[in-house]
C-alpha positions in Angstrom: -16.1 55.9 107.2 -17.8 53.6 105.7 -20.5 51.4 106.6 -19.8 47.8 106.9 -22.7 45.5 107.8 -23.1 47.7 110.4 -20.1 48.6 111.9 -18.4 51.6 110.8 -14.9 51.0 109.4 -12.0 53.6 108.4 -10.7 53.2 104.8 -8.6 56.0 103.6 -8.1 56.2 99.7 -6.9 58.6 97.3 -10.2 59.5 95.1 -10.4 63.3 96.9 -9.3 64.7 93.2 -12.4 62.7 91.8 -14.9 62.2 94.1 -16.4 64.7 96.9 -17.3 63.1 100.5 -21.4 64.1 100.2 -21.1 62.6 96.7 -20.7 59.0 98.5 -23.6 59.1 101.0 -25.8 56.6 101.0 -23.7 54.7 98.1 -22.3 51.6 97.6 -19.3 50.6 96.9 -17.1 47.1 96.6 -14.3 47.3 99.6 -11.4 44.7 100.3 -12.0 44.5 104.5 -10.2 41.5 105.1 -7.1 43.2 104.9 -4.5 43.8 107.6 -5.2 47.6 108.7 -2.2 49.5 107.1 -1.2 53.1 109.2 -2.0 55.9 106.4 -0.8 59.5 107.5 -1.0 58.5 110.8 -4.5 56.3 111.0 -5.2 53.0 110.6 -7.1 52.4 107.4 -9.1 49.2 107.5 -9.5 48.1 103.5 -9.5 49.8 100.3 -12.4 50.8 97.8 -12.1 49.0 94.6 -12.5 51.6 91.5 -11.4 51.7 88.2 -9.0 53.8 86.1 -9.1 54.9 82.4 -8.1 58.2 80.2 -11.1 60.1 79.4 -10.1 63.5 76.7 -7.1 63.0 77.9 -7.4 63.4 82.1 -7.6 60.6 83.8 -11.2 59.6 85.3 -11.4 57.5 88.2 -14.8 55.6 88.7 -15.2 53.6 92.5 -17.0 50.2 91.8 -20.6 50.5 92.7 -23.6 48.2 93.1 -27.1 48.9 93.4 -28.3 50.4 96.1 -31.2 47.3 96.8 -27.9 45.4 97.3 -27.1 45.6 101.3 -23.4 46.2 102.6 -21.7 43.3 103.3 -23.1 41.2 100.4 -20.8 38.7 99.5 -18.8 38.3 95.7 -18.3 35.9 93.3 
């Protein structure tokens, strides 16, 4: 579950190989939330987390795009 301005939202993402769930608690990630729900593995995913993928020492690495913790959930991006 992701908190989007006080509303919980389920967003499915293939990031488990790179992050454990407890690592993301309290973090402010960038997500696209105005997409229509998309069924994945029988669950409606209501958004998309943004990430950057790069190669490091011959391995593919993924980094979620995050902002400083003082920026509130739901802040507009320009």
